[in-house]
C-alpha positions, -999 to +999 in steps of 0.1 A: +658-620-640+682-649-642+681-671-673+666-706-672+688-730-654+703-705-630+695-704-593+684-671-579+698-665-544+682-630-540+670-599-557+686-565-551+659-541-537+678-509-530+710-493-520+719-490-483+742-464-469+768-446-489+794-473-495+776-492-522+759-518-500+726-533-512+695-546-494+686-580-509+653-599-508+665-635-501+654-665-521+676-687-500+677-697-463+705-674-451+724-644-463+757-661-455+749-683-486+762-654-507+796-657-492+797-694-499+786-688-535+810-659-542+816-647-568+779-643-578+765-634-612+744-603-611+718-597-638+711-560-635+681-545-655+693-536-690+728-547-682+750-576-693+754-602-666+786-599-646+804-618-619+810-598-587+828-610-556+808-608-523+830-589-498+805-593-469+770-604-462+750-599-430+715-594-414+706-559-402+674-564-383+650-579-408+671-568-438+697-588-456+727-567-467+755-574-492+787-555-499+798-564-534+834-558-547+837-527-570+802-514-560+813-484-539+787-457-544+750-453-540+747-448-577+765-481-585+743-499-560+711-484-573+721-496-609+718-532-596+682-527-583+659-555-595+689-577-604 
């Protein structure tokens, strides 16, 4: 959960694929907003907030998908779940 005063663009729900992509529940009008806002600050559960560049953002059917810089494995993506 983001601290007071921050704007939440989305919540990471789960990993997608094996390249560290994540499925995001949007709290904004379009997934492309993440590219405009890059880098984004990620508040992973039990982790210190960190800035991560958004490499790509797209819709896949009814799912919003992000590829974040430095998040290259399923395990790294899963660690962001809920953030």
